[in-house]
Residue frames as a rotation matrix with the C-alpha (Angstrom) as fourth column:
UNK 1
-0.629 -0.763 -0.149 22.24
-0.487 0.237 0.841 41.29
-0.606 0.601 -0.520 22.18
UNK 2
0.409 0.846 -0.343 20.05
-0.771 0.120 -0.625 40.55
-0.488 0.520 0.701 19.12
UNK 3
-0.657 -0.572 0.491 20.38
-0.229 0.772 0.593 37.17
-0.718 0.277 -0.638 17.50
UNK 4
0.263 0.694 -0.670 19.07
-0.947 0.051 -0.318 35.75
-0.187 0.718 0.671 14.22
UNK 5
-0.317 -0.271 0.909 18.67
-0.275 0.943 0.185 32.06
-0.908 -0.191 -0.373 13.50
UNK 6
0.086 0.269 -0.959 18.70
-0.996 0.024 -0.082 30.36
0.000 0.963 0.270 10.11
UNK 7
-0.159 -0.025 0.987 17.71
-0.328 0.944 -0.029 26.75
-0.931 -0.329 -0.159 9.70
UNK 8
0.389 0.270 -0.881 18.04
-0.917 0.019 -0.399 24.76
-0.091 0.963 0.255 6.50
UNK 9
0.720 -0.197 0.666 18.97
0.154 0.980 0.124 21.38
-0.677 0.014 0.736 4.98
UNK 10
0.380 -0.636 -0.671 22.32
-0.905 -0.404 -0.130 21.02
-0.188 0.657 -0.730 3.19
UNK 11
0.842 -0.239 -0.484 24.29
-0.035 0.870 -0.491 18.36
0.539 0.430 0.724 1.42
UNK 12
0.868 -0.497 -0.002 26.74
0.052 0.086 0.995 17.30
-0.494 -0.864 0.101 4.10
UNK 13
0.013 -0.986 0.168 30.35
0.550 0.147 0.822 18.42
-0.835 0.082 0.543 3.21
UNK 14
-0.486 -0.127 0.865 29.08
0.874 -0.096 0.477 20.38
0.022 0.987 0.157 0.26
UNK 15
0.442 0.680 -0.585 27.68
0.725 -0.655 -0.213 23.60
-0.528 -0.330 -0.783 1.60
UNK 16
-0.479 -0.562 0.675 28.12
0.852 -0.482 0.203 26.62
0.212 0.672 0.709 -0.70
UNK 17
-0.811 0.193 -0.553 27.16
0.075 -0.902 -0.425 30.24
-0.581 -0.386 0.717 -0.86
UNK 18
-0.817 0.567 -0.106 24.46
-0.166 -0.055 0.985 29.26
0.553 0.822 0.139 -3.38
UNK 19
0.072 0.897 0.436 20.83
-0.955 -0.064 0.291 28.76
0.289 -0.437 0.852 -2.33
UNK 20
0.486 0.860 0.155 19.51
0.526 -0.430 0.734 27.88
0.698 -0.275 -0.661 0.11
UNK 21
0.264 -0.430 -0.863 22.28
0.944 -0.070 0.323 28.93
-0.200 -0.900 0.387 2.52
UNK 22
-0.662 -0.715 0.222 23.91
0.747 -0.655 0.117 31.95
0.061 0.244 0.968 0.83
UNK 23
-0.366 0.578 0.729 20.79
0.139 -0.741 0.657 34.09
0.920 0.342 0.191 0.17
UNK 24
0.669 0.627 -0.399 19.59
0.469 0.059 0.881 33.40
0.576 -0.777 -0.255 3.78
UNK 25
0.238 -0.693 -0.681 22.90
0.932 -0.034 0.361 34.41
-0.273 -0.720 0.638 5.27
UNK 26
-0.297 -0.470 0.831 23.53
0.803 -0.594 -0.049 37.46
0.517 0.652 0.554 3.03
UNK 27
0.354 0.531 0.770 21.23
0.083 -0.838 0.539 40.00
0.932 -0.127 -0.341 4.82
UNK 28
0.892 -0.001 -0.453 22.81
0.447 0.159 0.880 39.13
0.071 -0.987 0.143 8.20
UNK 29
0.750 -0.639 0.172 26.22
-0.577 -0.759 -0.302 40.53
0.323 0.127 -0.938 7.24
UNK 30
0.656 -0.473 0.587 27.96
-0.264 0.585 0.767 37.48
-0.707 -0.659 0.259 8.48
UNK 31
-0.309 -0.806 -0.504 31.13
-0.885 0.051 0.462 36.16
-0.347 0.590 -0.730 6.72
UNK 32
0.702 0.693 -0.161 29.42
-0.696 0.622 -0.358 33.55
-0.148 0.364 0.920 4.45
UNK 33
0.247 -0.685 -0.686 32.76
-0.488 0.523 -0.698 31.92
0.837 0.508 -0.205 3.45
UNK 34
-0.746 -0.549 0.377 33.56
-0.588 0.278 -0.759 31.20
0.312 -0.788 -0.530 7.11
UNK 35
-0.001 0.780 0.626 30.13
-0.816 0.361 -0.452 29.78
-0.579 -0.511 0.635 7.84
UNK 36
0.747 0.265 -0.610 30.27
-0.617 0.619 -0.486 27.52
0.248 0.739 0.626 4.75
UNK 37
-0.163 -0.894 -0.418 33.73
-0.489 0.441 -0.753 26.29
0.857 0.082 -0.509 5.68
UNK 38
-0.688 -0.109 0.717 32.71
-0.723 0.178 -0.667 25.57
-0.055 -0.978 -0.201 9.25
UNK 39
0.381 0.883 0.273 29.63
-0.795 0.464 -0.391 23.64
-0.472 -0.068 0.879 8.17
UNK 40
0.648 -0.159 -0.745 31.59
-0.514 0.631 -0.581 21.57
0.562 0.760 0.327 5.73
UNK 41
-0.547 -0.836 0.048 34.15
-0.547 0.313 -0.777 20.75
0.634 -0.451 -0.628 8.43
UNK 42
-0.536 0.358 0.765 31.43
-0.734 0.249 -0.632 19.69
-0.416 -0.900 0.129 10.91
UNK 43
0.492 0.851 0.183 29.58
-0.627 0.492 -0.603 17.57
-0.604 0.182 0.776 8.34
UNK 44
-0.169 -0.678 -0.715 32.44
-0.979 0.197 0.044 15.87
0.111 0.708 -0.698 6.62
UNK 45
-0.887 -0.186 0.423 31.74
-0.296 0.931 -0.211 12.51
-0.355 -0.313 -0.881 8.25
UNK 46
-0.051 0.940 0.338 28.16
0.144 0.342 -0.929 12.61
-0.988 0.001 -0.153 6.88
UNK 47
-0.642 -0.273 -0.716 29.19
-0.563 -0.466 0.682 13.32
-0.520 0.841 0.146 3.29
UNK 48
-0.936 0.288 -0.201 26.55
-0.029 0.507 0.862 12.44
0.350 0.813 -0.466 0.76
UNK 49
-0.320 0.849 -0.420 23.61
0.937 0.351 -0.005 12.89
0.143 -0.395 -0.908 3.10
UNK 50
-0.047 0.451 0.891 21.16
0.076 -0.888 0.454 15.70
0.996 0.089 0.007 3.69
UNK 51
-0.377 -0.100 -0.921 21.55
0.897 0.207 -0.390 17.16
0.230 -0.973 0.012 7.18
UNK 52
0.729 0.633 0.259 19.73
0.519 -0.759 0.394 19.91
0.446 -0.153 -0.882 9.06
UNK 53
-0.496 -0.867 -0.055 21.90
0.777 -0.414 -0.474 22.95
0.388 -0.278 0.879 9.99
UNK 54
0.746 0.652 -0.135 21.13
0.641 -0.648 0.411 25.71
0.180 -0.393 -0.902 12.36
UNK 55
-0.393 -0.877 0.276 23.20
0.747 -0.479 -0.462 28.90
0.537 0.024 0.843 12.22
UNK 56
0.678 0.555 -0.483 22.71
0.733 -0.560 0.385 31.40
-0.057 -0.615 -0.786 15.03
UNK 57
-0.199 -0.723 0.661 24.21
0.746 -0.550 -0.377 34.93
0.636 0.418 0.649 14.33
UNK 58
-0.012 0.102 -0.995 24.86
0.765 -0.640 -0.075 37.83
-0.644 -0.762 -0.070 16.65
UNK 59
0.577 0.396 0.714 23.50
0.810 -0.388 -0.439 40.66
0.103 0.832 -0.545 14.58
UNK 60
0.971 -0.222 -0.085 25.83
-0.191 -0.942 0.277 43.16
-0.141 -0.253 -0.957 16.22
UNK 61
0.174 -0.977 0.125 29.19
-0.585 -0.001 0.811 41.43
-0.792 -0.214 -0.572 16.32
UNK 62
0.430 0.139 -0.892 28.48
-0.872 0.318 -0.371 39.03
0.232 0.938 0.258 13.38
UNK 63
-0.722 -0.577 0.383 29.78
-0.668 0.726 -0.166 36.17
-0.182 -0.375 -0.909 15.50
UNK 64
0.223 0.840 -0.494 28.04
-0.875 0.396 0.278 32.89
0.430 0.370 0.824 14.76
UNK 65
-0.518 -0.276 0.810 27.51
-0.593 0.798 -0.108 29.38
-0.617 -0.536 -0.577 16.08
UNK 66
-0.260 0.311 -0.914 26.65
-0.852 0.371 0.369 26.32
0.454 0.875 0.169 14.13
UNK 67
-0.259 0.250 0.933 24.56
-0.591 0.723 -0.358 23.32
-0.764 -0.644 -0.040 15.20
UNK 68
-0.622 -0.044 -0.782 24.45
-0.710 0.452 0.540 20.24
0.329 0.891 -0.313 13.08
UNK 69
0.284 0.800 0.528 21.46
-0.875 0.441 -0.198 17.96
-0.392 -0.406 0.826 13.25
UNK 70
-0.755 -0.509 0.414 21.61
-0.299 0.829 0.472 14.28
-0.584 0.232 -0.778 12.20
UNK 71
-0.569 0.526 -0.631 19.86
-0.658 0.169 0.734 12.55
0.493 0.833 0.250 9.34
UNK 72
0.526 0.797 0.297 16.95
-0.842 0.440 0.312 10.16
0.118 -0.414 0.903 10.16
UNK 73
-0.013 -0.453 0.891 17.99
-0.549 0.748 0.373 6.75
-0.835 -0.485 -0.259 11.57
UNK 74
0.700 0.344 0.626 16.66
0.258 0.696 -0.670 5.10
-0.666 0.631 0.398 8.32
UNK 75
0.902 -0.408 -0.144 19.13
-0.339 -0.462 -0.820 7.24
0.268 0.788 -0.555 6.24
UNK 76
0.121 -0.890 0.440 22.01
-0.982 -0.044 0.182 6.30
-0.142 -0.454 -0.880 8.48
UNK 77
0.161 0.044 0.986 21.12
-0.175 0.984 -0.016 2.58
-0.971 -0.170 0.167 8.30
UNK 78
0.932 0.216 0.291 20.94
0.225 0.286 -0.932 2.70
-0.285 0.934 0.218 4.51
UNK 79
0.621 -0.779 -0.088 24.32
-0.711 -0.513 -0.482 4.43
0.330 0.362 -0.872 4.33
UNK 80
-0.090 -0.723 0.686 25.93
-0.893 0.363 0.266 1.92
-0.442 -0.588 -0.678 6.64
UNK 81
0.194 0.267 0.944 24.30
0.026 0.960 -0.277 -1.06
-0.981 0.079 0.179 4.90
UNK 82
-0.772 -0.598 -0.214 25.12
-0.162 -0.140 0.977 0.24
-0.614 0.789 0.011 1.43
UNK 83
-0.453 0.740 0.497 21.56
0.878 0.467 0.105 0.24
-0.154 0.484 -0.861 0.20
UNK 84
-0.921 0.104 0.377 19.32
0.073 -0.901 0.428 2.83
0.384 0.422 0.822 -1.38
UNK 85
-0.118 0.903 0.413 16.06
-0.856 -0.303 0.418 1.79
0.503 -0.304 0.809 0.27
UNK 86
-0.543 0.033 0.839 14.62
-0.653 0.612 -0.446 -0.67
-0.529 -0.790 -0.310 2.78
UNK 87
-0.951 0.234 0.202 12.61
0.300 0.855 0.422 -3.82
-0.074 0.462 -0.884 1.90
UNK 88
-0.551 0.833 0.055 9.15
-0.591 -0.436 0.678 -3.31
0.589 0.341 0.733 0.51
UNK 89
0.645 0.713 -0.275 8.13
-0.347 0.594 0.726 -6.45
0.681 -0.372 0.631 2.47
UNK 90
-0.107 -0.863 0.494 10.46
-0.887 -0.141 -0.439 -6.49
0.449 -0.486 -0.750 5.50
UNK 91
0.366 0.292 0.883 8.92
-0.763 0.638 0.105 -9.61
-0.533 -0.713 0.456 6.98
UNK 92
0.897 0.018 0.442 9.83
0.193 0.883 -0.428 -11.70
-0.399 0.469 0.788 3.95
UNK 93
0.683 -0.618 0.391 12.67
0.417 -0.109 -0.902 -9.77
0.600 0.779 0.183 2.31
UNK 94
0.621 -0.618 -0.482 16.05
0.377 -0.303 0.875 -8.93
-0.687 -0.725 0.045 3.80
UNK 95
0.967 -0.138 0.214 18.17
0.124 -0.482 -0.867 -6.35
0.223 0.865 -0.449 1.91
UNK 96
0.126 -0.972 0.200 21.36
-0.359 -0.233 -0.904 -6.19
0.925 0.042 -0.378 3.97
UNK 97
0.679 -0.032 -0.734 23.16
0.619 0.564 0.547 -7.34
0.396 -0.825 0.403 7.11
UNK 98
0.440 -0.463 0.769 24.81
-0.463 -0.851 -0.248 -5.15
0.769 -0.247 -0.589 9.71
UNK 99
-0.341 -0.558 -0.756 27.30
0.558 0.528 -0.641 -5.95
0.757 -0.641 0.131 12.47
UNK 100
0.531 0.550 -0.644 26.39
0.844 -0.282 0.455 -4.81
0.069 -0.786 -0.614 16.01
UNK 101
-0.372 -0.757 -0.537 29.28
0.749 -0.586 0.309 -2.35
-0.549 -0.287 0.785 15.77
UNK 102
-0.836 0.142 0.531 27.52
0.349 -0.608 0.713 -0.60
0.424 0.781 0.459 12.89
UNK 103
0.233 0.970 -0.075 24.30
0.642 -0.096 0.761 -0.47
0.730 -0.225 -0.645 14.84
UNK 104
0.255 -0.294 -0.921 26.33
0.890 -0.300 0.342 1.09
-0.377 -0.908 0.185 17.75
UNK 105
-0.764 -0.641 0.081 27.78
0.607 -0.670 0.427 3.62
-0.219 0.375 0.901 15.38
UNK 106
-0.441 0.711 0.548 24.35
0.334 -0.437 0.835 4.75
0.833 0.551 -0.045 14.26
UNK 107
0.484 0.580 -0.656 23.10
0.798 0.014 0.602 4.79
0.358 -0.815 -0.456 17.86
UNK 108
-0.192 -0.697 -0.691 26.02
0.837 -0.484 0.256 7.06
-0.513 -0.529 0.676 18.80
UNK 109
-0.872 -0.127 0.474 25.29
0.418 -0.697 0.583 9.38
0.256 0.706 0.660 15.89
UNK 110
-0.170 0.918 0.358 21.66
0.076 -0.350 0.934 9.69
0.982 0.186 -0.010 16.92
UNK 111
-0.554 -0.058 -0.830 22.15
0.747 0.406 -0.527 9.49
0.368 -0.912 -0.182 20.72
UNK 112
-0.970 0.152 -0.191 20.73
-0.025 -0.841 -0.541 12.92
-0.243 -0.519 0.819 21.45
UNK 113
-0.442 0.852 -0.282 17.55
-0.851 -0.298 0.433 12.08
0.285 0.431 0.856 19.54
UNK 114
-0.288 0.292 -0.912 17.04
0.066 0.956 0.286 8.55
0.955 0.022 -0.294 21.07
UNK 115
0.429 0.606 0.669 15.18
-0.629 -0.331 0.703 7.85
0.648 -0.723 0.239 24.25
UNK 116
0.579 -0.256 -0.774 17.32
0.453 0.890 0.045 5.03
0.678 -0.377 0.631 25.65
UNK 117
0.981 -0.138 0.137 19.04
-0.189 -0.515 0.836 5.68
-0.045 -0.846 -0.531 28.95
UNK 118
0.114 -0.980 0.164 22.29
-0.334 0.118 0.935 4.03
-0.936 -0.162 -0.314 27.88
UNK 119
-0.475 -0.361 -0.803 24.06
-0.845 -0.069 0.530 2.89
-0.247 0.930 -0.272 24.68
UNK 120
-0.946 0.166 0.278 22.57
0.204 0.973 0.110 -0.65
-0.252 0.161 -0.954 24.88
UNK 121
-0.110 0.991 -0.077 19.03
0.490 -0.013 -0.871 0.79
-0.865 -0.133 -0.484 25.00
UNK 122
0.166 0.084 -0.983 19.81
-0.634 -0.754 -0.171 3.13
-0.755 0.651 -0.072 22.13
UNK 123
-0.834 -0.505 -0.222 21.16
-0.510 0.550 0.661 0.19
-0.212 0.665 -0.716 20.12
UNK 124
-0.639 0.683 0.354 17.87
0.526 0.724 -0.446 -1.58
-0.561 -0.099 -0.822 20.70
UNK 125
0.211 0.705 -0.677 16.03
-0.059 -0.682 -0.729 1.44
-0.976 0.194 -0.103 19.29
UNK 126
-0.200 -0.435 -0.878 18.12
-0.902 -0.267 0.338 1.33
-0.382 0.860 -0.339 16.10
UNK 127
-0.944 -0.202 0.260 17.65
-0.132 0.955 0.265 -2.38
-0.302 0.216 -0.928 15.88
UNK 128
-0.150 0.982 0.117 13.90
0.446 0.173 -0.878 -1.90
-0.882 -0.079 -0.464 15.86
UNK 129
0.350 0.217 -0.911 14.25
-0.646 -0.649 -0.402 0.44
-0.679 0.729 -0.087 12.80
UNK 130
-0.694 -0.650 -0.309 16.44
-0.685 0.462 0.564 -2.17
-0.224 0.603 -0.766 11.14
UNK 131
-0.683 0.498 0.534 13.61
0.295 0.857 -0.423 -4.63
-0.668 -0.132 -0.732 11.62
UNK 132
0.299 0.895 -0.330 11.14
0.121 -0.378 -0.918 -2.32
-0.946 0.235 -0.221 9.89
UNK 133
0.284 -0.301 -0.910 13.49
-0.856 -0.508 -0.099 -1.96
-0.432 0.807 -0.402 6.92
UNK 134
0.996 0.091 -0.016 14.37
-0.089 0.901 -0.424 -5.59
-0.024 0.423 0.906 6.41
UNK 135
0.233 -0.971 0.054 17.95
-0.628 -0.193 -0.754 -5.15
0.743 0.141 -0.655 7.55
UNK 136
0.715 -0.035 -0.698 19.49
0.373 0.864 0.338 -8.06
0.591 -0.502 0.631 9.36
UNK 137
0.433 -0.653 0.621 21.89
-0.858 -0.510 0.062 -7.74
0.277 -0.560 -0.781 12.33
UNK 138
-0.326 -0.725 0.607 24.69
-0.841 0.515 0.164 -10.30
-0.432 -0.457 -0.777 12.88
UNK 139
-0.902 -0.117 -0.416 23.31
-0.374 0.693 0.616 -12.56
0.216 0.711 -0.669 10.24
UNK 140
-0.652 0.745 -0.138 19.85
0.737 0.582 -0.344 -12.84
-0.176 -0.326 -0.929 11.77
UNK 141
-0.026 0.754 0.657 16.60
0.553 -0.537 0.637 -11.07
0.833 0.380 -0.403 11.19
UNK 142
-0.594 -0.340 0.729 16.53
-0.294 -0.752 -0.590 -8.11
0.749 -0.565 0.346 13.52
UNK 143
0.373 0.809 0.454 13.54
-0.769 -0.004 0.639 -9.45
0.519 -0.588 0.621 15.41
UNK 144
0.799 -0.169 -0.578 15.69
0.333 0.924 0.190 -12.46
0.501 -0.344 0.794 16.35
UNK 145
-0.253 -0.960 0.120 18.78
0.537 -0.243 -0.808 -10.28
0.805 -0.140 0.577 17.26
UNK 146
-0.017 0.322 0.947 16.79
-0.445 -0.851 0.281 -7.95
0.896 -0.416 0.157 19.49
UNK 147
0.925 0.359 0.126 16.15
-0.265 0.368 0.891 -10.47
0.273 -0.858 0.435 22.30
UNK 148
0.505 -0.809 -0.300 19.77
0.799 0.570 -0.192 -11.57
0.326 -0.143 0.935 22.17
UNK 149
-0.328 -0.553 0.766 20.86
0.156 -0.831 -0.533 -7.95
0.932 -0.055 0.359 22.69
UNK 150
0.375 0.585 0.719 18.52
-0.648 -0.389 0.655 -7.71
0.663 -0.711 0.233 25.59
UNK 151
0.967 0.054 -0.250 19.85
0.104 0.811 0.576 -10.95
0.234 -0.583 0.778 26.99
UNK 152
0.654 -0.756 -0.013 23.43
-0.431 -0.386 0.816 -9.55
-0.622 -0.528 -0.578 27.06
UNK 153
0.701 -0.425 0.573 24.98
0.598 0.788 -0.146 -11.52
-0.390 0.445 0.807 24.16
UNK 154
0.325 -0.565 0.758 26.62
0.676 -0.422 -0.604 -8.38
0.661 0.709 0.245 22.76
UNK 155
0.968 0.128 -0.214 27.34
0.245 -0.644 0.725 -6.57
-0.045 -0.754 -0.655 26.06
UNK 156
0.205 -0.973 -0.111 31.12
0.616 0.040 0.786 -6.96
-0.760 -0.229 0.608 25.74
UNK 157
-0.327 -0.280 0.903 31.12
0.924 -0.297 0.242 -5.46
0.201 0.913 0.355 22.19
UNK 158
0.559 0.572 0.600 28.86
0.471 -0.815 0.338 -2.56
0.682 0.094 -0.725 23.27
UNK 159
0.862 -0.296 -0.413 30.96
0.312 -0.332 0.890 -1.91
-0.400 -0.896 -0.194 26.40
UNK 160
-0.061 -0.974 0.220 34.18
0.888 0.047 0.457 -1.80
-0.455 0.224 0.862 24.22
UNK 161
0.338 0.270 -0.902 32.74
-0.031 -0.954 -0.297 1.21
-0.941 0.128 -0.314 22.25
UNK 162
-0.738 -0.675 -0.019 34.40
-0.044 0.020 0.999 -0.05
-0.674 0.738 -0.045 19.05
UNK 163
0.338 0.931 -0.136 32.36
-0.157 -0.087 -0.984 0.80
-0.928 0.354 0.117 16.03
UNK 164
0.094 -0.393 -0.915 34.77
-0.969 -0.246 0.006 0.33
-0.228 0.886 -0.404 13.15
UNK 165
0.864 0.193 0.465 34.92
-0.098 0.971 -0.220 -2.83
-0.494 0.145 0.857 11.10
UNK 166
-0.241 -0.956 0.165 37.87
-0.056 0.184 0.981 -4.52
-0.969 0.227 -0.097 9.56
UNK 167
-0.415 0.015 -0.910 38.33
-0.883 -0.246 0.399 -4.65
-0.218 0.969 0.115 5.78
UNK 168
-0.978 0.020 -0.209 37.52
-0.029 0.973 0.228 -8.39
0.208 0.229 -0.951 5.98
UNK 169
-0.600 0.789 -0.129 34.33
0.509 0.252 -0.823 -7.83
-0.617 -0.560 -0.553 7.81
UNK 170
-0.098 0.517 -0.850 33.16
-0.498 -0.765 -0.408 -5.14
-0.862 0.384 0.333 5.38
UNK 171
-0.667 -0.204 -0.717 33.97
-0.741 0.285 0.608 -7.41
0.080 0.936 -0.342 2.44
UNK 172
-0.940 0.338 -0.051 31.96
0.340 0.909 -0.239 -10.20
-0.035 -0.241 -0.970 4.02
UNK 173
-0.305 0.858 -0.414 29.01
0.235 -0.353 -0.906 -7.95
-0.923 -0.373 -0.094 4.57
UNK 174
-0.241 0.169 -0.956 29.12
-0.808 -0.581 0.101 -6.73
-0.538 0.796 0.276 0.98
UNK 175
-0.876 -0.088 -0.474 29.02
-0.367 0.759 0.537 -10.27
0.313 0.645 -0.697 -0.30
UNK 176
-0.709 0.698 -0.097 26.09
0.594 0.518 -0.616 -11.07
-0.380 -0.495 -0.782 1.94
UNK 177
-0.197 0.679 -0.707 24.24
-0.252 -0.732 -0.633 -7.97
-0.947 0.053 0.316 0.66
UNK 178
-0.518 -0.016 -0.855 24.72
-0.851 -0.087 0.517 -9.07
-0.083 0.996 0.032 -2.88
UNK 179
-0.955 0.197 -0.222 23.44
0.161 0.972 0.170 -12.56
0.249 0.127 -0.960 -2.11
UNK 180
-0.492 0.819 -0.295 20.39
0.426 -0.069 -0.902 -11.14
-0.760 -0.569 -0.315 -0.33
UNK 181
-0.276 0.388 -0.879 19.67
-0.687 -0.720 -0.102 -8.91
-0.673 0.576 0.465 -3.33
UNK 182
-0.791 -0.059 -0.609 19.84
-0.525 0.576 0.627 -11.96
0.313 0.815 -0.487 -5.70
UNK 183
-0.868 0.470 -0.158 17.53
0.494 0.789 -0.365 -13.94
-0.047 -0.395 -0.918 -3.42
UNK 184
-0.358 0.769 -0.530 15.05
0.101 -0.532 -0.841 -11.10
-0.928 -0.354 0.113 -3.20
UNK 185
-0.386 0.118 -0.915 15.07
-0.858 -0.411 0.308 -10.64
-0.340 0.904 0.260 -6.98
UNK 186
-0.932 0.061 -0.357 14.51
-0.097 0.907 0.409 -14.38
0.349 0.416 -0.840 -7.48
UNK 187
-0.664 0.719 -0.203 11.54
0.613 0.368 -0.699 -14.36
-0.428 -0.589 -0.685 -5.11
UNK 188
-0.275 0.577 -0.769 10.04
-0.356 -0.804 -0.476 -11.34
-0.893 0.143 0.427 -6.76
UNK 189
-0.680 -0.039 -0.732 10.31
-0.727 0.161 0.667 -13.04
0.092 0.986 -0.138 -10.16
UNK 190
-0.928 0.293 -0.230 8.50
0.310 0.950 -0.043 -16.02
0.205 -0.112 -0.972 -8.70
UNK 191
-0.433 0.773 -0.463 5.75
0.417 -0.284 -0.864 -13.88
-0.799 -0.567 -0.199 -7.15
UNK 192
-0.373 0.287 -0.882 5.27
-0.691 -0.720 0.057 -11.90
-0.619 0.632 0.467 -10.41
UNK 193
-0.847 0.012 -0.532 4.94
-0.418 0.603 0.679 -15.14
0.329 0.797 -0.506 -12.39
UNK 194
-0.741 0.626 -0.244 2.29
0.660 0.609 -0.439 -16.47
-0.127 -0.486 -0.865 -9.90
UNK 195
-0.404 0.590 -0.699 0.48
0.045 -0.751 -0.659 -13.14
-0.914 -0.298 0.277 -10.04
UNK 196
-0.592 0.057 -0.804 0.43
-0.774 -0.318 0.547 -13.16
-0.225 0.946 0.232 -13.87
UNK 197
-0.929 0.238 -0.283 -0.87
0.142 0.936 0.322 -16.74
0.342 0.259 -0.903 -13.78
UNK 198
-0.508 0.778 -0.370 -3.77
0.628 0.040 -0.777 -15.66
-0.590 -0.627 -0.509 -11.53
UNK 199
-0.418 0.290 -0.861 -4.47
-0.433 -0.897 -0.092 -12.70
-0.799 0.334 0.500 -13.81
UNK 200
-0.778 -0.015 -0.628 -4.78
-0.599 0.315 0.736 -15.06
0.187 0.949 -0.254 -16.74
UNK 201
-0.864 0.422 -0.275 -6.90
0.457 0.887 -0.073 -17.58
0.213 -0.189 -0.959 -14.90
UNK 202
-0.243 0.773 -0.586 -9.26
0.714 -0.266 -0.647 -14.92
-0.656 -0.576 -0.488 -13.54
UNK 203
-0.978 -0.197 0.069 -9.47
0.191 -0.717 0.670 -12.86
-0.083 0.669 0.739 -16.75
UNK 204
-0.451 0.857 0.249 -12.77
0.018 -0.270 0.963 -10.95
0.893 0.438 0.107 -16.89
UNK 205
0.095 0.476 -0.874 -13.40
0.897 0.339 0.282 -11.42
0.431 -0.812 -0.395 -13.17
UNK 206
0.886 0.249 0.391 -13.95
0.089 -0.920 0.383 -8.34
0.454 -0.304 -0.837 -10.90
UNK 207
0.033 -0.938 0.345 -10.79
-0.357 -0.333 -0.872 -6.67
0.933 -0.095 -0.346 -9.50
UNK 208
0.190 0.091 0.978 -11.88
-0.977 -0.082 0.198 -7.59
0.099 -0.992 0.073 -6.01
UNK 209
0.939 0.240 0.246 -11.96
-0.253 0.967 0.022 -11.29
-0.233 -0.082 0.969 -6.82
UNK 210
0.633 -0.770 -0.078 -8.56
0.238 0.290 -0.927 -11.18
0.737 0.568 0.367 -8.55
UNK 211
-0.062 -0.649 0.758 -6.90
-0.638 -0.558 -0.530 -9.30
0.767 -0.516 -0.380 -5.64
UNK 212
0.504 0.287 0.815 -8.35
-0.832 0.415 0.369 -11.76
-0.232 -0.863 0.448 -3.08
UNK 213
0.982 -0.178 -0.056 -6.97
0.152 0.939 -0.310 -14.74
0.108 0.296 0.949 -5.09
UNK 214
0.280 -0.945 0.170 -3.56
0.063 -0.159 -0.985 -13.12
0.958 0.287 0.015 -5.09
UNK 215
0.010 -0.165 0.986 -3.71
-0.920 -0.388 -0.056 -12.43
0.392 -0.907 -0.156 -1.39
UNK 216
0.800 0.319 0.508 -4.67
-0.504 0.817 0.280 -16.08
-0.326 -0.480 0.814 -0.72
UNK 217
0.829 -0.555 -0.075 -1.65
0.363 0.635 -0.681 -17.09
0.426 0.537 0.728 -2.85
UNK 218
0.626 -0.534 -0.569 0.45
0.518 -0.262 0.815 -14.99
-0.584 -0.804 0.113 -0.35
UNK 219
0.072 -0.499 0.864 1.64
0.858 -0.411 -0.309 -12.60
0.509 0.763 0.399 -3.03
UNK 220
-0.589 -0.335 -0.736 3.09
0.721 -0.630 -0.290 -9.46
-0.366 -0.701 0.612 -1.43
UNK 221
0.443 0.839 -0.316 0.74
0.629 -0.542 -0.557 -6.48
-0.639 0.048 -0.768 -1.46
UNK 222
-0.089 -0.557 -0.826 3.43
-0.328 -0.766 0.552 -4.40
-0.941 0.320 -0.114 -3.23
UNK 223
-0.949 -0.307 0.070 3.28
-0.049 0.364 0.930 -6.73
-0.311 0.879 -0.360 -6.24
UNK 224
-0.252 0.947 0.200 -0.50
0.913 0.302 -0.276 -7.04
-0.322 0.113 -0.940 -6.05
UNK 225
0.422 0.453 -0.785 -0.82
0.258 -0.891 -0.375 -3.25
-0.869 -0.044 -0.493 -6.32
UNK 226
-0.445 -0.690 -0.572 1.59
-0.440 -0.388 0.810 -3.23
-0.780 0.612 -0.131 -9.25
UNK 227
-0.993 -0.102 -0.066 -0.07
-0.113 0.589 0.800 -5.98
-0.043 0.802 -0.596 -11.28
UNK 228
-0.516 0.856 0.018 -3.69
0.822 0.502 -0.268 -6.39
-0.239 -0.124 -0.963 -10.20
UNK 229
-0.303 0.499 0.812 -6.50
0.397 -0.709 0.583 -4.07
0.866 0.499 0.017 -11.47
UNK 230
-0.985 -0.036 0.171 -7.56
-0.128 -0.517 -0.847 -1.53
0.119 -0.856 0.504 -8.94
UNK 231
-0.487 0.863 -0.135 -10.89
0.858 0.443 -0.259 -1.96
-0.164 -0.242 -0.956 -7.31
UNK 232
-0.356 0.422 0.834 -13.59
0.402 -0.736 0.544 0.41
0.844 0.529 0.092 -8.47
UNK 233
-0.998 0.012 -0.055 -14.48
0.042 -0.502 -0.864 3.06
-0.038 -0.865 0.501 -5.93
UNK 234
-0.336 0.936 -0.109 -18.04
0.921 0.302 -0.247 3.02
-0.198 -0.184 -0.963 -4.64
UNK 235
-0.564 0.151 0.811 -20.12
0.340 -0.853 0.396 5.88
0.752 0.499 0.430 -5.97
């Protein structure tokens, strides 16, 4: 029994017979409409995200099976947090806050790709990704929440398996996200003003000197790279 496998990325819930899926399926003789409908059904919960899809087709009977991969943990975190990107400087900036239930939801979605032996260990893996993105958990920086998860503070919630939030909880998180965004914008404005002051004070100095002065003023490297002159490459 000969089989043919097609792997591609599609917009979850919006697969069509157009490229890249349709042209790849056409030569196999499979019913493209049925494949598209099945993919959209399986990916409905991930709507708005790019997901990997694997279609395996029996070249004789034209029967097919569909396997849906999951988006990267970072994409799932951004979706759950309602943000478009993580913090450029995650140690200083915090872009959103998640409840432990949301971290559990992401861990369950990615469970086959995670190394943890149980849900608690998988939650810790996702919490580590949150830390690298500047996403808080339960109102705390993720690096503070992680030891509390390890100590068992959230064991009852994890054991319950409940991952959905109430409307009140979601509203509170959205208000927190907006506050964090304002705080981050305010800090960025302050850093930019400080950097521009250094640029003016060190006008005519070598780029290396200017960049060092900014680093000593604890200006984030992201802003230094945006505003300071680049160092000349050695010939």
